[in-house]
C-alpha positions as CSV (number, residue, x, y, z in Angstrom):
1,M,172.7,85.3,65.9
2,R,173.2,83.0,62.4
3,S,176.5,84.8,61.8
4,I,177.8,84.0,65.3
5,F,176.6,80.3,65.1
6,T,178.5,79.9,61.7
7,S,181.8,81.4,63.0
8,C,181.6,79.1,66.0
9,L,181.5,76.0,63.7
10,V,184.2,77.3,61.3
11,S,186.7,78.1,64.4
12,G,185.6,74.6,65.7
13,K,186.5,72.9,62.5
14,S,190.0,74.4,62.3
15,R,190.9,73.5,65.6
16,K,189.8,70.0,64.9
17,K,192.3,69.9,61.9
18,Q,195.1,71.1,64.1
19,R,194.3,68.4,66.8
20,Q,194.1,65.8,63.9
21,G,197.5,67.2,62.7
22,N,198.9,67.2,66.1
23,G,197.0,64.2,67.5
24,K,195.3,66.3,70.2
25,T,191.3,66.7,71.2
26,E,191.1,70.1,73.0
27,G,188.2,71.4,70.8
28,S,185.4,68.9,72.0
29,V,184.4,70.9,74.9
30,S,183.7,73.9,73.0
31,I,181.5,72.0,70.6
32,F,179.3,70.9,73.6
33,L,179.1,74.2,75.0
34,I,177.9,75.7,71.8
35,M,175.1,73.0,71.4
36,V,174.1,73.8,75.1
37,L,174.0,77.3,74.2
38,A,172.0,76.8,71.0
39,F,169.5,74.5,73.0
40,V,169.2,77.5,75.7
41,F,168.9,80.1,73.2
42,L,166.4,78.1,71.4
43,F,164.2,77.7,74.6
44,T,164.6,81.2,75.5
45,A,163.5,82.6,72.0
46,V,160.3,80.4,72.3
47,L,159.6,81.6,75.9
48,I,159.9,85.0,74.9
49,D,157.4,84.7,72.1
50,Y,155.0,82.8,74.4
51,A,155.4,85.7,76.9
52,R,154.4,88.2,74.3
53,I,151.4,86.1,73.2
54,A,150.2,85.8,76.6
55,A,150.6,89.5,77.1
56,F,149.3,90.1,73.7
57,N,145.8,88.0,74.7
58,V,145.5,89.8,78.2
59,Q,145.6,93.5,76.3
60,E,143.3,92.3,73.8
61,E,140.7,91.3,76.0
62,R,141.0,94.5,78.0
63,L,141.0,96.3,74.8
64,A,137.8,94.6,73.8
65,R,136.2,95.2,76.8
66,T,137.2,98.9,77.0
67,S,136.2,99.5,73.5
68,V,132.7,98.1,73.7
69,R,132.2,100.0,76.7
70,S,133.3,103.2,75.0
71,V,130.9,102.5,72.2
72,M,127.9,101.8,74.4
73,S,128.7,105.1,76.2
74,S,126.9,106.8,73.3
75,Y,123.7,106.0,74.6
76,D,120.4,108.0,73.6
77,I,120.4,111.0,76.0
78,E,116.9,111.9,75.7
79,L,115.7,108.4,76.6
80,R,117.8,108.5,79.6
81,E,117.0,112.0,80.7
82,K,113.3,111.8,80.3
83,Y,112.3,108.3,81.1
84,G,115.5,106.8,82.7
85,L,116.2,104.1,80.3
86,F,119.3,103.0,78.2
87,A,119.6,102.4,74.7
88,F,122.3,102.8,71.8
89,G,121.7,106.4,70.3
90,E,122.2,107.4,66.6
91,S,125.8,107.2,66.4
92,D,127.4,104.5,64.1
93,G,128.5,101.6,66.2
94,D,130.9,100.3,64.1
95,M,132.9,103.5,63.0
96,L,132.7,104.1,67.1
97,L,134.5,100.9,67.6
98,S,137.2,101.1,64.9
99,Q,138.1,104.9,66.3
100,V,138.4,103.3,69.8
101,L,140.6,100.5,68.7
102,N,142.8,102.6,66.3
103,D,143.2,105.3,69.2
104,N,144.5,102.5,71.7
105,M,146.9,101.0,69.1
106,H,148.2,104.5,68.3
107,K,152.3,104.6,69.0
108,S,153.5,107.5,71.0
109,G,155.8,110.1,69.5
110,R,159.3,109.3,71.0
111,S,161.3,107.5,68.4
112,D,163.5,105.5,71.1
113,A,160.3,103.9,72.6
114,F,160.2,100.1,72.5
115,N,157.0,98.2,72.1
116,L,157.3,94.8,73.4
117,V,153.9,93.7,72.4
118,P,153.0,95.5,69.0
119,F,149.9,94.4,67.5
120,A,147.7,95.4,64.4
121,L,144.0,95.6,64.0
122,E,143.1,93.1,61.5
123,S,139.0,93.2,62.0
124,S,136.4,94.5,64.0
125,S,132.5,93.9,63.9
126,L,129.3,94.6,66.2
127,E,126.1,92.4,66.7
128,W,123.6,94.2,68.3
129,S,120.6,92.5,70.2
130,R,117.8,93.0,73.0
131,P,116.0,95.9,71.7
132,L,114.6,98.2,74.4
133,G,110.7,97.4,73.0
134,S,111.1,94.1,74.4
135,Y,109.1,93.3,77.7
136,D,112.2,91.5,79.3
137,V,114.7,94.4,78.6
138,V,112.4,97.3,79.6
139,S,111.1,95.2,82.8
140,R,114.7,94.7,83.7
141,Q,115.7,98.4,83.0
142,I,112.9,99.6,85.4
143,L,113.8,97.2,88.0
144,E,117.3,98.6,88.2
145,E,116.0,102.4,88.1
146,M,113.6,101.9,90.8
147,K,114.7,99.1,93.2
148,Y,116.0,101.4,95.7
149,K,113.6,104.2,95.9
150,A,110.3,102.2,95.3
151,P,109.8,100.2,98.3
152,I,110.7,103.3,100.3
153,D,108.1,105.6,98.5
154,F,105.6,103.0,98.7
155,A,105.9,102.1,102.2
156,L,105.8,105.7,103.5
157,E,103.4,107.3,101.1
158,L,100.7,104.8,100.8
159,A,101.0,101.5,102.7
160,G,101.2,103.4,105.9
161,K,98.4,105.3,105.4
162,F,96.0,102.4,104.7
163,K,97.3,100.2,107.5
164,P,95.0,101.8,110.1
165,I,91.7,101.2,108.4
166,S,92.6,97.6,107.1
167,G,91.0,95.8,110.0
168,V,87.6,97.8,109.6
169,M,87.7,97.6,106.1
170,A,88.0,94.0,106.1
171,E,85.0,93.6,108.2
172,A,83.0,96.3,106.4
173,S,83.9,94.3,103.1
174,R,82.8,91.2,104.5
175,A,79.5,92.7,105.7
176,T,78.8,94.6,102.4
177,E,79.3,91.0,100.8
178,L,77.2,89.4,103.1
179,L,74.2,91.6,103.2
180,S,74.5,92.1,99.6
181,K,73.8,88.4,99.0
182,L,71.4,88.2,101.7
183,Q,69.3,91.3,100.5
184,P,68.1,90.0,97.3
185,L,67.2,86.7,98.9
186,Y,65.7,88.2,101.8
187,D,63.4,90.5,99.6
188,E,62.6,87.5,97.3
189,R,61.8,85.6,100.3
190,E,59.3,88.2,101.8
191,E,57.8,88.7,98.2
192,A,57.0,84.7,98.3
193,L,55.3,85.2,102.0
194,D,53.3,88.2,100.5
195,L,52.2,85.8,97.5
196,M,51.3,83.0,99.8
197,L,48.8,85.2,101.8
198,E,47.6,86.7,98.6
199,R,46.8,83.2,97.2
200,R,45.2,82.2,100.5
201,S,43.3,85.2,100.4
202,Q,42.4,84.6,96.6
203,A,41.3,81.4,97.5
204,A,39.0,82.3,100.4
205,E,37.6,85.2,97.9
206,S,36.9,82.6,95.5
207,G,33.9,81.8,97.7
208,R,32.4,85.2,97.5
209,G,30.0,84.1,94.4
210,L,28.6,81.1,96.5
211,L,28.1,83.2,99.5
212,Q,26.3,85.7,97.3
213,W,24.2,83.0,95.8
214,I,23.2,81.5,99.4
215,M,22.4,85.0,100.8
216,N,23.3,88.6,99.8
217,P,24.0,90.3,101.8
218,P,24.5,87.7,104.7
219,A,22.3,88.2,107.9
220,E,21.5,86.4,111.1
221,S,17.8,86.1,110.3
222,I,15.4,85.6,107.2
223,S,12.0,87.3,107.3
224,A,9.0,85.7,105.5
225,S,8.3,87.7,102.1
226,S,5.9,87.3,99.4
227,L,6.4,85.7,95.9
228,G,8.4,87.9,93.6
229,S,12.0,88.1,92.3
230,M,14.9,86.1,93.7
231,Q,18.3,87.2,94.3
232,S,19.4,84.9,96.3
233,A,18.6,81.1,97.7
234,A,17.6,82.7,100.8
235,D,14.8,84.1,98.9
236,I,13.7,80.7,98.2
237,S,13.1,79.7,101.9
238,A,11.8,83.7,102.6
239,Q,8.9,83.1,100.0
240,Y,8.1,79.3,100.9
241,S,5.5,80.2,103.4
242,D,3.7,82.6,101.1
243,Y,4.1,79.9,98.4
244,L,2.5,77.4,100.4
245,G,-0.3,79.7,101.4
246,K,-1.2,80.7,98.0
247,Y,-0.9,76.9,97.0
248,Y,-3.5,75.8,99.7
249,D,-5.8,78.7,98.6
250,D,-6.1,77.4,95.1
251,L,-6.3,74.0,96.4
252,Y,-9.3,74.8,98.6
253,R,-10.9,77.2,96.7
254,D,-14.5,77.0,95.5
255,S,-14.5,74.5,92.7
256,K,-16.7,76.9,90.8
257,K,-14.2,79.5,91.0
258,P,-10.9,79.4,88.7
259,A,-7.3,79.1,90.8
260,K,-5.9,82.7,91.6
261,Y,-2.3,81.9,92.0
262,T,-1.4,79.3,89.3
263,Y,0.9,81.8,87.6
264,Q,2.8,83.1,90.7
265,L,3.1,79.8,91.7
266,S,4.3,78.4,88.4
267,L,6.8,81.4,88.3
268,Y,8.2,80.6,91.9
269,R,8.9,76.9,91.1
270,S,10.5,78.2,87.6
271,R,12.6,80.8,89.9
272,T,13.4,78.5,92.4
273,N,14.5,75.8,89.9
274,E,16.6,78.2,88.2
275,M,18.2,79.3,91.1
276,L,19.1,75.9,92.5
277,S,20.5,75.0,88.9
278,R,23.4,77.6,89.3
279,Y,24.4,75.7,92.5
280,P,26.5,73.0,91.1
281,G,28.5,75.2,88.7
282,L,29.1,77.7,91.7
283,L,30.3,75.1,94.1
284,T,32.4,73.4,91.2
285,A,34.1,76.9,90.5
286,F,34.8,77.6,94.1
287,R,36.1,74.3,94.9
288,E,38.4,74.4,91.7
289,D,39.5,78.1,92.2
290,H,40.1,77.5,95.8
291,E,42.3,74.3,95.3
292,R,44.3,76.4,92.6
293,S,45.0,79.3,94.7
294,M,45.8,77.0,97.7
295,E,48.4,75.2,95.5
296,G,49.6,78.4,94.8
297,A,50.2,79.4,98.3
298,K,51.8,76.1,99.3
299,E,54.3,76.5,96.5
300,A,55.1,80.3,97.3
301,L,55.5,79.1,101.1
302,K,57.9,76.3,99.6
303,K,60.0,78.8,97.8
304,A,60.2,81.0,100.8
305,Q,61.5,78.1,102.8
306,Q,64.1,77.4,100.0
307,L,65.0,81.1,99.9
308,N,65.5,80.8,103.9
309,D,67.4,77.9,103.5
310,E,69.7,79.5,101.2
311,M,70.3,82.5,103.4
312,R,70.9,80.4,106.1
313,N,73.7,78.7,104.1
314,V,75.0,81.8,102.7
315,L,75.2,83.1,106.3
316,E,77.1,79.9,107.4
317,Q,79.6,79.9,104.5
318,S,80.5,83.5,105.4
319,R,81.1,83.0,108.8
320,M,83.4,79.4,107.9
321,E,85.3,81.8,105.4
322,G,85.7,84.4,107.9
323,M,87.0,81.9,110.4
324,D,89.9,80.9,107.8
325,L,90.6,84.5,106.7
326,S,92.7,87.0,109.1
327,N,90.4,90.1,109.9
328,D,93.4,92.3,109.3
329,P,95.2,91.9,106.0
330,A,98.1,94.3,107.1
331,N,98.9,92.7,110.3
332,D,101.9,91.3,108.8
333,W,103.1,94.7,107.1
334,D,106.3,95.5,109.0
335,I,105.8,99.0,108.7
336,P,104.6,101.6,110.8
337,A,101.0,103.0,110.7
338,S,100.5,106.8,109.9
339,S,98.1,107.0,112.8
340,G,96.0,104.7,115.3
341,E,93.8,101.8,114.2
342,I,90.2,102.5,113.8
343,S,88.2,99.8,116.0
344,S,85.7,97.3,114.1
345,E,83.9,96.6,117.1
346,P,80.6,98.1,115.8
347,L,80.8,96.1,112.5
348,K,81.5,92.8,114.6
349,K,78.4,93.4,116.8
350,L,76.4,93.6,113.5
351,R,77.2,90.1,113.0
352,E,75.1,89.1,116.2
353,Q,72.3,90.7,114.5
354,E,72.6,88.5,111.3
355,D,70.7,85.7,112.6
356,A,67.6,87.8,112.9
357,L,67.1,87.9,109.2
358,I,66.5,83.9,109.0
359,L,63.1,82.6,109.7
360,S,63.1,80.0,112.3
361,S,61.6,76.6,111.8
362,T,58.9,77.3,114.4
363,D,57.7,80.4,112.0
364,L,57.7,78.3,109.1
365,S,55.8,75.6,110.8
366,Q,53.3,78.1,111.9
367,M,52.9,79.1,108.5
368,E,52.3,75.9,107.1
369,D,49.8,74.9,110.2
370,S,47.8,78.1,109.2
371,I,47.7,76.9,105.6
372,S,46.3,73.6,106.9
373,M,43.8,75.1,109.1
374,Q,42.5,77.2,106.3
375,Q,42.2,74.1,104.1
376,S,40.3,72.3,106.9
377,A,38.0,75.3,107.5
378,C,37.1,75.0,103.4
379,E,36.5,71.4,103.3
380,A,33.7,72.0,106.3
381,I,31.8,74.4,103.7
382,E,31.0,72.0,101.0
383,P,28.8,69.4,103.1
384,I,26.8,72.3,104.7
385,V,26.3,73.8,101.4
386,V,25.3,70.3,99.7
387,G,22.9,69.7,102.7
388,M,21.3,73.5,102.4
389,S,20.7,72.6,98.3
390,G,18.9,69.3,99.4
391,V,16.6,71.1,101.7
392,L,15.9,74.1,99.4
393,Y,14.8,71.2,96.7
394,E,11.7,70.3,98.7
395,A,10.5,74.1,97.9
396,L,9.4,72.6,94.7
397,S,6.8,70.7,96.3
398,E,4.2,71.2,99.1
399,Y,5.9,69.3,101.6
400,G,8.9,71.4,102.4
401,D,9.8,72.7,105.9
402,S,10.2,76.5,105.8
403,Y,11.8,76.8,109.1
404,Q,14.3,74.0,107.9
405,M,14.8,75.6,104.9
406,I,15.4,79.2,106.7
407,S,17.9,77.4,109.2
408,S,20.1,75.5,106.6
409,V,20.3,78.7,104.6
410,L,21.6,80.7,107.5
411,E,23.9,77.8,108.6
412,A,25.4,77.7,105.1
413,S,25.7,81.7,105.1
414,R,27.0,81.8,108.4
415,V,29.8,79.2,107.4
416,V,30.9,80.6,104.3
417,N,30.8,84.4,105.5
418,N,33.0,83.2,108.5
419,Y,35.3,81.8,106.3
420,L,35.6,84.9,104.2
421,Q,35.9,86.9,107.3
422,N,38.8,84.9,108.4
423,Y,40.5,84.3,105.2
424,G,39.3,86.6,102.8
425,K,40.5,90.1,101.7
426,K,41.6,91.7,105.2
427,G,40.4,88.4,106.8
428,S,41.2,88.5,110.5
429,I,43.5,85.3,110.5
430,I,45.2,86.6,107.1
431,V,45.8,90.0,109.0
432,S,47.1,88.2,111.9
433,D,49.3,85.8,109.9
434,L,50.5,89.1,108.0
435,A,51.2,90.7,111.5
436,L,53.4,88.1,112.6
437,I,55.2,88.1,109.3
438,E,55.5,92.0,109.8
439,Q,57.6,91.8,113.1
440,H,60.6,91.0,111.3
441,R,60.0,93.6,108.5
442,S,60.3,96.6,111.1
443,S,62.8,98.3,109.1
444,D,62.0,97.4,105.6
445,K,59.9,100.8,105.0
446,E,62.8,102.8,106.2
447,R,65.2,100.6,104.2
448,K,63.3,100.8,100.6
449,Q,63.2,104.7,101.3
450,L,66.9,104.5,101.6
451,E,67.4,102.2,98.8
452,R,65.5,104.7,96.9
453,E,67.4,107.7,97.8
454,A,70.7,105.7,97.2
455,K,70.0,104.8,93.9
456,S,68.8,108.5,93.0
457,K,72.3,109.7,94.2
458,L,74.0,106.9,92.2
459,G,72.1,108.4,89.3
460,E,73.8,111.7,89.9
461,A,77.1,110.2,89.9
462,K,76.4,108.2,86.7
463,A,75.3,111.5,85.1
464,L,78.6,113.3,85.9
465,L,80.6,110.3,84.5
466,D,78.6,110.5,81.2
467,K,79.6,113.9,81.2
468,I,83.2,113.2,81.6
469,R,82.9,110.6,78.8
470,T,81.5,112.7,76.1
471,M,83.6,115.8,76.6
472,G,86.2,114.5,74.0
473,N,83.6,114.5,71.3
474,G,84.7,116.3,68.3
475,V,88.4,117.0,69.7
476,T,90.1,115.9,66.2
477,D,93.5,116.6,66.9
478,S,93.5,114.7,69.8
479,L,91.8,111.9,68.3
480,K,94.4,111.6,65.7
481,S,97.3,111.5,68.4
482,Y,95.2,108.5,69.8
483,D,94.9,106.9,66.7
484,T,99.0,107.1,66.2
485,L,99.4,105.8,69.9
486,R,97.3,102.8,69.1
487,Q,99.3,102.1,65.9
488,Y,102.4,102.3,68.1
489,Y,101.1,100.1,70.9
490,E,99.7,97.5,68.5
491,E,103.0,97.3,66.6
492,N,104.9,96.9,70.1
493,I,102.5,94.2,70.9
494,A,103.2,92.1,67.5
495,F,107.1,93.1,67.9
496,N,106.6,91.1,71.3
497,K,104.4,88.3,69.8
498,E,102.0,88.9,72.6
499,L,98.6,87.3,72.4
500,V,96.7,89.4,74.7
501,S,92.8,90.2,74.8
502,D,93.7,93.9,76.2
503,P,91.1,93.5,79.0
504,L,89.8,96.9,79.7
505,V,88.9,98.1,83.3
506,K,85.6,98.6,83.9
507,S,84.5,102.3,83.8
508,E,80.9,102.4,84.9
509,V,79.0,103.2,87.9
510,S,76.1,100.8,88.7
511,T,72.8,102.3,89.5
512,N,72.0,99.5,91.9
513,P,73.2,100.5,95.5
514,Y,73.9,97.1,96.5
515,T,75.8,96.3,93.3
516,A,77.8,99.2,93.3
517,G,78.9,98.8,97.1
518,S,79.7,95.2,96.6
519,S,81.8,95.9,93.7
520,A,83.6,98.8,95.7
521,M,84.5,96.7,98.6
522,E,85.8,93.8,95.8
523,D,88.2,96.6,94.6
524,M,89.2,97.5,97.9
525,D,89.9,94.0,98.8
526,G,92.3,93.8,95.5
527,I,94.0,97.0,96.7
528,Y,94.7,95.4,100.0
529,A,95.7,92.1,98.3
530,A,97.9,93.9,96.0
531,M,99.8,96.0,99.1
532,G,100.1,92.6,100.7
533,G,101.7,90.8,97.9
534,I,104.4,94.0,97.4
535,M,104.8,93.8,101.1
536,G,105.6,90.1,100.9
537,G,108.3,90.6,98.0
538,A,106.3,91.0,95.0
539,R,108.8,93.9,93.5
540,D,108.0,93.7,89.9
541,R,104.7,95.2,90.2
542,L,105.7,97.7,92.7
543,F,108.7,98.7,90.7
544,Q,106.6,99.1,87.5
545,T,103.8,101.1,89.1
546,E,106.3,103.6,91.0
547,Y,108.2,104.1,87.6
548,S,105.0,104.8,85.7
549,A,104.0,107.4,88.3
550,L,107.2,109.2,88.3
551,Y,108.0,109.5,84.5
552,F,104.7,109.8,83.2
553,Q,102.3,113.0,83.3
554,H,98.5,112.3,84.8
555,F,95.6,114.4,84.3
556,D,95.1,117.7,86.0
557,V,92.0,116.8,87.8
558,S,91.2,120.4,88.8
559,K,90.2,120.7,85.3
560,L,87.1,118.7,86.3
561,A,86.0,121.2,88.9
562,T,83.6,123.2,86.7
563,L,82.2,120.1,85.1
564,A,81.7,118.6,88.5
565,Q,79.8,121.6,89.5
566,G,77.3,121.4,86.9
567,S,78.9,123.7,84.4
568,E,80.2,122.4,80.8
569,G,83.8,123.6,81.2
570,T,85.2,121.8,77.7
571,A,87.1,124.7,76.7
572,E,89.5,124.7,80.0
573,L,89.7,120.9,79.3
574,T,91.0,121.3,75.6
575,D,94.8,121.0,76.6
576,Q,94.1,118.2,78.8
577,L,92.6,115.7,76.2
578,N,95.7,115.3,74.6
579,P,97.4,111.8,75.4
580,Q,100.4,113.5,76.8
581,A,98.2,115.2,79.1
582,Q,96.9,111.9,80.9
583,E,99.7,109.5,80.3
584,L,99.5,107.5,83.6
585,E,95.8,107.2,82.8
586,Y,96.2,105.7,79.5
587,I,99.1,103.2,81.0
588,L,96.5,102.1,83.4
589,Y,93.1,101.9,81.4
590,G,94.2,101.7,77.5
591,F,91.4,103.6,76.1
592,H,92.4,105.2,72.7
593,N,89.9,108.0,72.9
594,P,90.4,111.5,74.7
595,A,88.0,111.0,77.6
596,G,88.0,107.4,78.1
597,N,91.0,107.1,80.5
598,V,89.8,110.1,82.6
599,A,86.3,108.6,83.0
600,A,87.7,105.2,84.1
601,A,89.9,106.8,86.5
602,Y,87.0,109.0,87.8
603,A,84.8,105.9,88.0
604,E,87.6,103.6,89.9
605,I,88.3,106.6,92.2
606,F,84.4,106.7,93.1
607,A,84.3,103.3,93.8
608,M,87.2,103.4,96.2
609,R,85.9,106.6,97.9
610,L,82.4,104.7,98.1
611,S,84.0,101.7,99.7
612,I,86.0,103.6,102.4
613,R,82.9,106.0,103.1
614,T,80.6,103.2,103.2
615,M,82.8,101.6,106.0
616,E,82.2,104.6,108.1
617,G,78.6,104.4,107.3
618,F,78.5,101.0,108.8
619,I,80.1,102.7,112.0
620,E,77.6,105.7,111.9
621,K,74.6,103.8,111.4
622,A,75.1,100.7,113.5
623,S,72.3,101.7,115.9
624,L,69.8,101.0,113.3
625,G,70.0,97.3,114.4
626,N,68.5,95.5,111.5
627,P,71.4,94.3,109.3
628,L,69.7,95.1,106.0
629,A,68.7,98.6,107.2
630,V,72.2,99.2,108.3
631,L,73.6,98.3,104.9
632,A,71.1,100.5,103.1
633,A,71.9,103.4,105.5
634,A,75.5,102.8,105.2
635,L,75.6,102.7,101.3
636,L,73.4,105.9,101.1
637,Y,75.9,107.5,103.4
638,G,79.0,106.3,101.4
639,I,77.3,107.5,98.0
640,Q,76.6,111.1,99.4
641,Q,80.2,111.4,101.0
642,A,81.7,109.9,98.0
643,I,80.1,112.4,95.7
644,Q,81.2,115.3,98.0
645,D,85.0,113.6,98.0
646,M,85.0,113.6,94.2
647,L,83.9,117.4,94.3
648,L,86.7,118.2,96.7
649,L,89.5,116.1,95.0
650,C,88.7,118.1,92.0
651,E,89.0,121.4,93.5
652,K,92.2,120.5,95.9
653,D,93.5,117.7,94.2
654,S,93.6,115.6,97.6
655,I,91.2,114.2,99.9
656,P,91.5,112.6,103.5
657,L,91.6,109.1,103.5
658,S,88.8,108.7,105.9
659,K,86.5,110.7,108.3
660,Y,88.5,109.1,111.1
661,L,92.2,109.6,109.3
662,P,93.5,113.0,108.4
663,A,96.1,111.2,106.1
664,Q,95.7,112.9,102.7
665,L,95.4,111.0,99.2
666,T,96.2,112.9,95.9
667,Y,94.9,112.0,92.6
668,R,98.2,110.6,91.8
669,D,98.3,108.4,94.9
670,H,94.7,106.8,93.8
671,L,96.4,106.0,90.2
672,R,99.2,104.4,92.1
673,L,97.2,102.3,93.9
674,F,95.0,101.1,91.0
675,M,98.2,100.5,88.8
676,M,99.5,98.5,91.5
677,M,96.1,96.5,91.8
678,H,95.7,95.7,88.0
679,G,97.9,97.8,85.7
680,S,101.5,96.2,85.8
681,G,101.4,93.6,83.2
682,N,103.1,93.3,79.4
683,V,100.1,95.5,78.2
684,Q,100.8,98.1,80.1
685,L,104.6,98.1,79.3
686,S,103.4,98.1,75.6
687,R,101.5,101.3,76.4
688,M,104.5,103.2,77.9
689,L,106.9,102.0,74.9
690,A,103.9,103.4,72.9
691,L,104.0,106.7,74.7
692,I,107.6,107.0,74.7
693,R,107.6,106.6,70.8
694,L,105.0,109.2,70.5
695,N,107.1,111.8,72.8
696,T,110.3,111.4,71.7
697,G,110.2,110.0,68.1
698,I,112.2,107.1,69.0
699,N,110.8,103.6,68.3
700,P,112.1,101.4,71.3
701,D,111.6,98.4,69.2
702,E,114.6,99.3,66.9
703,K,116.7,100.7,70.1
704,N,119.3,98.0,71.2
705,T,120.6,97.6,74.4
706,Y,123.2,94.7,74.1
707,V,126.0,94.4,71.7
708,S,128.6,91.9,71.0
709,S,132.0,93.1,69.6
710,N,134.0,90.8,67.5
711,I,137.7,92.1,67.4
712,K,140.5,90.2,65.7
713,L,144.3,91.6,66.3
714,G,147.7,90.4,64.9
715,M,151.2,90.4,66.7
716,R,154.3,89.5,64.7
717,L,156.6,86.7,66.1
718,W,160.1,87.7,66.8
719,F,161.6,83.9,67.1
720,L,160.9,80.8,65.4
721,P,157.0,81.2,64.3
722,G,157.0,77.5,63.1
723,V,158.3,76.2,66.4
724,V,155.5,78.3,68.2
725,K,153.0,77.0,65.9
726,L,154.2,73.4,66.4
727,L,154.0,73.8,70.1
728,D,150.4,75.7,69.8
729,Y,149.2,72.1,68.9
730,S,149.8,71.1,72.5
731,A,149.6,74.4,74.4
732,G,146.1,75.0,73.2
733,Y,146.4,78.8,72.5
734,S,143.2,80.3,71.4
735,G,144.9,81.9,68.5
736,E,146.5,81.0,65.5
737,V,149.6,81.3,63.6
738,Q,149.7,82.7,60.2
739,G,153.2,82.8,58.6
740,S,155.2,85.0,61.0
741,T,152.1,86.6,62.7
742,Y,150.2,85.4,65.3
743,M,146.3,86.3,65.1
744,R,143.2,86.2,67.5
745,A,139.9,86.8,67.7
746,V,138.1,87.8,70.8
747,Q,134.5,88.5,71.9
748,A,133.2,91.2,74.2
749,D,129.6,92.0,75.5
750,F,128.1,94.7,77.0
751,S,124.5,95.5,78.2
752,Y,122.8,98.4,79.6
C-alpha cells in the first residue's frame, strides 16, 4: 500500500511540472482523489481492526466460560455417586485449563485456511473457593438435590399418615399436660387435708392424759369405796365418804382409846394432795398441745386452699390457651389424609369432668367451720375441769360434799370423753369429715394401683434401654472409628468457626408415668409443629431431613429382636455397632460411642409410641369418669402397648401408626420424623460431612465447589496499532495495546 501511495505522489509531481511548463492545471483533481482515498482507506483499516477486536472479545469470553466449565466437569465421581454432591476432583485444575485453552486455539490442518481473528494465550490461572465443608455450600447442594422429590415423598409418606389423628392427638396432649399438672397438686392437696384431720385428731388426743387423770376408764357412775390407792381423781370422790366415816370415828372415839385411822386419813389426804397437784401440769400440757395441733390443722387447711386455688388457676389457664389454639394442627395442610379422621369427642367430654377435681368454696367453708366447732368444744372443757378441781380440794377437809364431788368428776369426765369420742382417733366427727372428703376420692385407690403398675412397666422399658446402652462395651474397633469420627466432626466445626454447645437429645425413659407421658406428648406436639412448618414452606429442614434419610444408612433394628425378648444377642449386633451401620442415628443424636445413638433412637421411638397409645388409652378408658383415674389408666394402657410396639418394630421393622389407623411406620420413618423435629441444623451438617470423610477418605473442607478463571489472550493488529491505541482512550475497550498486539484479560466463574 505504501508503494502505491508513493507512485501516485511521483506521478502527480511529474504532471504538475508539465502543467507548469505548459501553464495548465489538469493534475489537481487527481491529488484530491488520492487524499480522499487515503482517508477512506485509513478509516477502513481502523474499522477492520476494531471489528476484529470486538470479535476477539466475544470469542475470548466464550472460550473462558467453556474452558472453566470443562475444568469443573472433572468433579469427584465418588462424592456424586454416593452422596449426590459435587466438588472438584483430584485433577490439576491449572493443567486442565491450559489444555482446554490450547485445544481451542489449535489451527486446522488446511494450508489455505484464513483466520480472521488469530489469538494466542498469554497467561491463565484459577482461583478456588467455597469448599464443600462450608455450611452454606453443602446446604445449597442439598437443596438442589432434593428440591423436587423431597416435598412429594414427605407429603405422601408421612404427613398424610399423621393428618387423621392430629385433632385427637392435640386433645390428648392438652388433657395429658393439664392432668399431669393437676395430679401432683391434687395429691398434695389431699395430703394436706389428711394432715388437717390428723392434726385435729392429735389435738383431741392430747386430752387423753387429762381424761385418764379425771376418770380411768370413764363411766357413767362412781361407786363409793374404801380408802386405798388412787388411780384418778374419781378415786378422791369415791373414797371421800369412807374418809369422813373414819374421820368421825376417830373424832368421837372414847377419849381413853387411841385414834384408829390416823395413818389412813393422813395417807388419803397425802394421796389427794398429790393427785390434785398433777392437775395444773396436765391442763397446761393439754392446752399447749391442743393449740399447737390445731394451728397445724389450720395451716394444713390453708395449704389445701392454696393448692385448690392453684389447681383452679391451672385449669382456667389451660382452657384459655385452648380457646386461642387450634384444636387440629393439621387443618391447614393441603394434602389428602390416608384415612378418615378419628373423633376426639371422648376426650372433649373429659373436659366436662375436670371441674370435679376442684373443691368448691362451700366444701372448704365447711372444713373451716368444723375446725371452729372443735375449737369451741375444746374451750368448753377447761372451765368444767377447773371447777371440778376446786370441788375436789374440799376433800382435804371434813366439810366436803361427796355427792358434789362425784357429780363434778362425772361431768368433767363426760365432757372430755365426749370431746375425744367426737374428735379423737376415729372420732365420730373426724370420721364424718373424712367421709365428706372421701366423696371426691372415689377413684383414688384404683388410680394409685394403676400408677404403681405403670411405674413397674416403665421400669421394664428402662431396663431394656439400659441393656441397649451397654451393648457396645468392649467393642474396641468401633470405638476407634467413633474417635476418628469425633475428630472429623470437631475439625469441621472449627473450619466453619461454629460456636455450638452440641446439645444432645435426651435418651432416658422416666420412671414417673406422668413425667414420661407429658414428655411424650410434648415431643409429639413438636413433631406436628415441625410438620406444620414444612407444610407452610420451611423447605430447608425438609430437604436436609430427606437427604439424610436417602443417602445415609440407618441401624438394622431387627438385630434388637433377641435383646428385646430377654436374650443377650450381642454377637449378632457386632456388625451394627460401627458408625457406618448407624449413620442416620449418629447424624440425629451425635453420640460418639457404639450404642448411644441407637439407645437414643429407641427411647425417642418409645416416647412417640407412648404418646399415640396414651391417646388411645384416653378413648378406651374414658368410662372411668374421674379425670385423674382416666389419665392413670390411659398411661398404663399406653406404656403396655408401647412396649409391645417396640417388640413388634424389632421383629418386623414396621408398626401400625395407631390401633385405629392401619398405616404402617417403619423404623426409618420414625428417624425421619425426629430429624425433621430437631435434627436439621448446622451441627447435623457437620456430622454428615464427618461421615462422608470417614466413608470416602475425602475431606470436604479441602474440596472446592467454586472457581474463578483468569485468562489473558493476545491478537496481532493488522493496521495502525498506534491509531487503535490512541482511539482506545475514548472508545473504552477493556483490553490494551502493547506494540502491535492487542491484549485482554477476562474472568469466568463457575459453581456446582
